[in-house]
C-alpha positions as CSV (number, residue, x, y, z in Angstrom):
1,M,15.2,11.0,-22.4
2,H,16.7,8.8,-25.2
3,S,19.9,8.4,-23.0
4,F,17.7,7.3,-20.1
5,L,15.8,4.7,-22.2
6,G,19.1,3.3,-23.3
7,S,20.6,3.0,-19.8
8,P,21.2,-0.5,-18.3
9,F,18.6,0.3,-15.7
10,W,15.9,0.4,-18.3
11,T,16.6,-3.0,-19.9
12,P,15.9,-5.7,-18.7
13,F,14.7,-4.4,-15.3
14,K,12.4,-1.6,-16.6
15,K,9.2,-3.1,-15.1
16,L,10.8,-3.9,-11.8
17,F,12.3,-0.5,-11.3
18,F,10.2,1.9,-13.2
19,K,6.8,0.1,-13.6
20,P,5.7,1.7,-16.9
21,T,1.9,2.0,-17.3
22,P,-0.3,3.5,-19.9
23,G,-1.7,6.8,-18.8
24,C,-3.8,9.9,-19.7
25,K,-1.7,12.4,-21.6
26,H,-2.9,15.3,-19.5
27,V,-1.5,13.7,-16.4
28,F,2.1,13.7,-17.6
29,D,2.4,16.9,-19.6
30,D,6.0,17.5,-18.4
31,L,8.8,16.0,-16.5
32,S,9.7,17.0,-12.9
33,V,12.9,16.0,-11.3
34,K,13.5,16.9,-7.6
35,L,16.3,16.3,-5.2
36,V,15.0,15.4,-1.8
37,Q,16.5,14.4,1.5
38,E,14.6,11.1,1.7
39,I,12.3,9.2,-0.5
40,C,9.1,8.3,1.4
41,P,10.2,9.8,4.8
42,L,9.7,7.3,7.6
43,G,10.2,9.9,10.3
44,V,13.3,8.3,11.8
45,D,16.4,10.4,12.5
46,Q,18.7,9.6,9.5
47,A,21.8,10.6,11.6
48,K,21.1,7.8,14.0
49,W,19.9,5.1,11.5
50,K,21.7,4.0,8.4
51,P,19.7,1.0,7.3
52,K,21.0,-1.7,5.0
53,L,18.4,-1.8,2.2
54,S,20.1,-4.1,-0.2
55,W,18.7,-7.6,-0.8
56,D,21.3,-10.3,-1.3
57,D,20.4,-12.3,-4.4
58,I,21.7,-15.7,-3.5
59,E,20.6,-19.1,-4.7
60,T,18.2,-21.3,-2.7
61,T,20.5,-23.9,-1.1
62,Q,20.3,-25.0,2.5
63,S,23.9,-23.9,3.2
64,K,23.1,-20.4,1.8
65,I,19.9,-20.2,3.8
66,D,21.8,-21.1,7.0
67,S,24.4,-18.6,6.1
68,L,21.8,-15.9,5.6
69,K,20.1,-16.7,8.9
70,L,23.5,-16.3,10.7
71,E,24.2,-13.0,9.0
72,E,21.0,-11.4,10.1
73,D,18.7,-12.0,13.0
74,L,15.7,-11.3,10.8
75,P,16.1,-12.1,7.1
76,R,14.1,-9.9,4.7
77,I,12.8,-12.0,1.8
78,K,11.2,-10.9,-1.5
79,L,8.3,-12.8,-2.9
80,S,7.5,-12.8,-6.6
81,P,3.8,-12.0,-7.4
82,K,3.3,-15.7,-8.2
83,D,4.7,-16.9,-4.8
84,F,2.9,-14.1,-2.9
85,H,-0.4,-15.2,-4.6
86,S,0.3,-18.9,-3.7
87,L,1.1,-17.9,-0.1
88,L,-2.1,-16.0,0.4
89,K,-4.1,-18.9,-1.1
90,G,-2.5,-21.2,1.5
91,S,-0.5,-23.3,-1.0
92,A,2.3,-25.2,0.4
93,N,3.6,-26.1,-3.1
94,S,4.8,-22.7,-4.3
95,E,7.9,-22.9,-6.4
96,V,10.2,-20.3,-4.9
97,S,12.7,-18.8,-7.4
98,S,16.4,-18.0,-6.6
99,R,15.5,-14.3,-6.0
100,D,13.0,-15.3,-3.3
101,R,15.4,-17.6,-1.4
102,L,13.3,-19.0,1.4
103,Q,10.2,-21.2,1.3
104,P,7.3,-19.3,2.9
105,P,5.3,-21.1,5.6
106,A,2.0,-22.8,4.7
107,Q,0.1,-22.2,7.9
108,D,-2.2,-19.1,7.6
109,T,-2.2,-18.8,11.4
110,D,1.5,-18.1,11.4
111,I,1.2,-15.2,9.0
112,V,0.4,-11.5,9.5
113,L,-0.3,-9.7,6.2
114,L,0.6,-6.0,6.7
115,D,-0.4,-3.2,4.4
116,V,2.2,-0.4,5.0
117,R,0.4,2.2,3.0
118,N,-1.8,5.1,4.3
119,Y,-5.4,4.4,5.3
120,Y,-7.0,6.2,2.3
121,E,-5.0,3.9,0.0
122,S,-5.9,0.7,1.8
123,A,-9.6,1.7,2.0
124,L,-9.6,2.0,-1.8
125,G,-8.1,-1.4,-2.3
126,N,-6.3,-4.2,-0.4
127,F,-5.7,-7.9,0.0
128,E,-8.4,-9.6,2.0
129,G,-7.3,-10.3,5.6
130,A,-4.6,-7.6,5.6
131,V,-3.9,-5.5,8.7
132,C,-4.4,-1.9,7.4
133,P,-3.0,0.7,9.9
134,P,-5.2,3.8,10.2
135,I,-2.2,6.1,9.4
136,R,-2.5,9.3,7.4
137,N,1.2,9.3,6.4
138,F,4.1,6.9,6.3
139,K,5.8,8.7,9.2
140,S,3.1,7.3,11.5
141,L,4.0,3.7,10.8
142,P,6.8,3.3,13.3
143,N,4.6,4.5,16.1
144,Y,1.9,2.0,15.0
145,L,4.3,-0.9,14.9
146,R,5.7,-0.1,18.4
147,K,2.2,0.1,19.8
148,N,1.2,-3.3,18.4
149,L,4.3,-5.5,19.2
150,S,2.1,-8.4,20.3
151,L,0.5,-8.5,16.8
152,F,3.8,-9.6,15.4
153,S,5.1,-11.8,18.2
154,K,6.2,-15.3,16.9
155,K,4.6,-14.5,13.5
156,T,5.8,-14.5,9.9
157,L,5.3,-11.0,8.6
158,V,4.3,-10.5,4.9
159,T,4.2,-6.8,3.7
160,Y,3.0,-5.1,0.6
161,C,2.7,-1.5,-0.7
162,T,2.1,0.2,-4.0
163,G,5.4,-0.4,-5.8
164,G,7.8,-1.7,-3.2
165,I,9.7,1.3,-1.9
166,R,7.8,1.7,1.3
167,C,8.2,-2.1,2.0
168,E,11.9,-1.7,1.6
169,K,12.1,0.9,4.3
170,A,9.4,-0.6,6.6
171,T,11.0,-4.0,6.7
172,A,14.4,-2.5,7.4
173,Y,12.9,-0.6,10.3
174,I,11.2,-3.7,11.6
175,R,14.5,-5.6,11.4
176,D,16.5,-2.8,13.1
177,F,14.0,-1.6,15.7
178,I,10.9,-3.8,16.1
179,Q,12.7,-7.2,16.2
180,P,15.2,-6.1,19.0
181,E,12.3,-4.7,21.0
182,L,10.4,-8.0,20.7
183,Q,13.5,-9.9,21.7
184,S,13.8,-7.7,24.8
185,K,10.2,-8.4,26.0
186,P,9.9,-11.5,28.3
187,D,6.3,-12.0,27.4
188,L,6.8,-11.7,23.6
189,E,8.7,-13.7,21.0
190,P,10.7,-12.4,17.9
191,I,9.3,-12.4,14.4
192,N,10.1,-15.5,12.4
193,A,10.8,-13.9,9.1
194,V,9.8,-10.9,7.0
195,Y,8.6,-11.1,3.4
196,M,7.5,-8.4,1.0
197,L,5.7,-8.4,-2.3
198,E,8.4,-7.6,-4.9
199,G,7.3,-4.7,-7.0
200,G,4.2,-4.1,-4.9
201,I,0.6,-4.2,-5.9
202,H,1.5,-2.7,-9.3
203,N,3.7,-5.7,-10.1
204,Y,1.1,-8.2,-8.7
205,L,-1.7,-6.8,-11.0
206,E,0.7,-6.8,-14.0
207,W,1.6,-10.4,-13.3
208,F,-2.0,-11.5,-12.8
209,Q,-3.1,-9.7,-16.0
210,A,-0.5,-11.6,-18.0
211,S,-0.9,-15.0,-16.4
212,K,-4.5,-15.2,-15.2
213,S,-6.5,-18.3,-16.0
214,P,-10.3,-19.1,-15.5
215,E,-9.4,-21.1,-12.4
216,E,-7.5,-18.3,-10.7
217,E,-9.0,-15.3,-8.9
218,C,-7.2,-12.0,-8.3
219,L,-6.6,-11.7,-4.6
220,F,-6.3,-7.9,-4.6
221,Q,-9.8,-6.4,-4.1
222,G,-10.6,-2.8,-5.1
223,R,-8.3,-0.3,-6.8
224,N,-4.6,0.5,-6.5
225,Y,-4.2,4.1,-5.3
226,I,-1.5,6.1,-7.2
227,F,-0.1,9.5,-6.5
228,D,-1.0,11.4,-9.7
229,A,-4.1,12.6,-11.4
230,R,-5.1,9.1,-12.6
231,Q,-5.9,8.5,-8.9
232,S,-6.1,4.7,-9.1
233,T,-5.7,1.7,-11.4
234,S,-7.2,-1.8,-11.6
235,L,-6.9,-4.9,-13.7
236,S,-9.3,-3.5,-16.3
237,D,-8.2,0.2,-16.6
238,Y,-5.2,2.5,-16.1
239,S,-7.1,5.4,-14.7
240,I,-10.2,6.1,-12.6
241,H,-11.3,8.5,-15.3
242,S,-11.7,5.6,-17.7
243,T,-14.4,4.1,-15.5
244,P,-16.8,7.0,-14.7
245,T,-20.2,5.4,-15.3
246,P,-22.2,4.0,-12.4
247,E,-22.3,0.6,-14.1
248,K,-18.5,0.4,-14.3
249,Q,-18.2,1.8,-10.8
250,A,-20.3,-1.1,-9.5
251,S,-17.9,-3.6,-10.8
252,K,-15.7,-5.9,-8.7
253,S,-12.8,-3.4,-8.9
254,C,-14.7,-1.0,-6.7
255,I,-15.1,-1.7,-2.9
256,T,-15.8,1.8,-1.7
257,K,-19.0,3.8,-1.7
258,C,-20.0,7.4,-2.3
259,G,-20.1,9.3,1.0
260,F,-23.3,11.1,-0.2
261,C,-25.5,8.6,-2.0
262,S,-23.8,5.3,-0.9
263,A,-23.6,4.1,-4.5
264,P,-20.4,2.1,-5.5
265,A,-17.8,4.8,-6.3
266,A,-14.0,5.3,-6.3
267,H,-13.5,8.9,-7.4
268,L,-11.5,10.9,-4.8
269,Y,-12.0,14.6,-3.9
270,K,-10.5,16.7,-1.1
271,C,-12.7,17.8,1.8
272,T,-13.2,21.5,1.3
273,S,-12.8,22.4,4.9
274,Q,-9.7,24.6,5.3
275,H,-8.3,22.6,8.2
276,C,-8.9,19.1,6.8
277,H,-8.3,18.3,3.1
278,K,-9.0,14.7,3.8
279,L,-9.6,12.5,0.6
280,I,-13.2,11.5,0.3
281,V,-15.0,9.2,-2.0
282,R,-17.8,10.5,-4.2
283,C,-19.6,9.5,-7.4
284,A,-18.1,10.4,-10.8
285,P,-19.6,13.0,-13.1
286,L,-22.1,11.5,-15.5
287,N,-20.3,12.9,-18.5
288,A,-17.1,10.9,-18.9
289,Q,-15.3,13.9,-20.5
290,D,-15.9,15.9,-17.3
291,A,-14.4,13.3,-15.0
292,P,-10.8,14.7,-14.7
293,V,-11.8,18.3,-14.1
294,K,-15.5,18.8,-13.1
295,P,-16.8,17.7,-9.7
296,S,-19.7,15.3,-9.6
297,N,-23.2,16.3,-8.3
298,C,-22.6,14.2,-5.2
299,Y,-19.4,16.1,-4.4
300,L,-21.1,19.4,-4.9
301,S,-23.9,18.3,-2.6
302,L,-21.6,17.2,0.2
303,P,-18.0,18.5,-0.4
304,S,-16.9,17.6,3.2
305,C,-15.9,14.5,5.0
306,C,-18.2,14.9,8.0
307,L,-20.8,17.3,9.5
308,D,-18.0,19.1,11.5
309,C,-16.2,20.0,8.3
310,L,-19.5,20.8,6.5
311,N,-20.5,23.3,9.2
312,S,-17.0,24.8,9.0
313,V,-17.4,25.3,5.2
314,K,-20.9,26.7,5.5
315,T,-20.0,29.2,8.3
316,K,-16.6,30.0,6.7
317,T,-14.8,29.4,9.9
318,K,-11.7,27.4,10.6
319,K,-12.4,24.6,13.1
320,V,-10.0,24.2,16.0
321,G,-8.9,20.7,16.6
322,L,-9.8,17.4,14.8
323,C,-13.0,16.9,12.9
324,E,-15.4,14.0,13.8
325,C,-14.0,11.5,11.3
326,E,-10.4,12.4,11.8
327,L,-10.9,12.0,15.6
328,K,-12.2,8.4,15.0
329,R,-9.1,7.6,12.9
330,V,-6.7,8.9,15.6
331,Q,-8.6,6.9,18.2
332,A,-8.3,3.8,16.1
333,L,-4.6,4.5,15.7
334,E,-4.1,4.7,19.4
335,T,-6.0,1.5,20.1
336,V,-3.8,-1.6,20.4
337,Q,-4.9,-4.3,18.0
338,A,-5.5,-7.8,19.4
339,S,-3.2,-10.5,18.2
340,S,-4.7,-13.7,16.7
């Protein structure tokens, strides 16, 4: 561990690459290192696709910009949290750093803001006005993009995710597959440019926390879902378990409601039906010390996502096919979204 902390990757890029955050001790009681075929699998045959994922850090000069446009049909451009914030506010005076390279467009009508995370993540928190695909895993994103080509025709695409990894892969897929498909359609036009929030939501919240002023408002609404026992973070806390009381749940950082009593809530539990295991929102336990381990009364009263799953639990039978709420999600996924 000491060797790792002393590596050149840790300093000065530790926040960009590793995103250190305070956390509950019980969440990180040991270190697990795994060798996997692919980080955040996109479901594309790796034998047929070798994406270029590097971002060329060149200075912002007109000759360099023209050179970049000639090198790639669709430049992928990183936005710092500051410039991403200005872009969403509609500011045309954003000062773009050398890492960001190209000035983002000022017209909101030219922009599609795309959340490339799963639906249960975007439901917990998102940027207002974002397109949030009803996908249950990252592998479903390519199919969603192909079904909704008209949504991106002649648009500037701005993407974001939790920490930036999925945006790296999604924008590469859009460049290599979606853009050529748009170019081949006589009734559609190619994407103007693709931007991504550098460092993801995590980096945006860190930036806003460090630089916020009374005149500025955080544009991320809700909580940032994370894949460990902390469940989610916000501007005011590093774990859902540090905001267990109903008063704190009703704060601006909570945009979801308990599926049983409809009170503001953000604690996640798994549907107890054997065939489902969907993440559902329920109230937190009244005792803060019980939050990480003991289910709340609302979850005990309704431990399932819908009546289909509840009946399956009560009768101890495994339902065949999709439950009611999962069927709605799949139908929404198959529905082509109208372009603005």
